[in-house]
Phi, psi and omega in degrees: 000150181249152172272177184294336177288347181089005176278145171285138178277139181286324191217126172262097184296320181300308185297317176299324177295316183286325174293320178291319184298314182293324181290320180287329177298316180300316185293321183260009184301320184256015178282153172280174175296322176290323176296315176303321182287320173294325177299312173302317176298321181289343181249019177310128183303142176273326182305121178306322180298305183293330170298319175298316177296326177298318187277354184293327185294342184254320182219101184289155184229168178068213185304322186290321179294319176292335179283320177300320179290337183268001178116019172105197185295133180077001181284149166251154178270132178235152183258000000 
């Protein structure tokens, strides 16, 4: 693919994203809920930042955890 300036792109992000999405969609198309959960767990990110994002669905941390402990969104902590 070429850019507006006529240069050849070294990496086409959109093409890569679409081909990856299509490959994953085909792979998980006929999976049950349990199979999908297992599929995601097997592909758990190794990057520490991504792993933290992955784990947030189980145990929130930081300000959000404090707000949840205090009674949810908009709650204030009182002493």
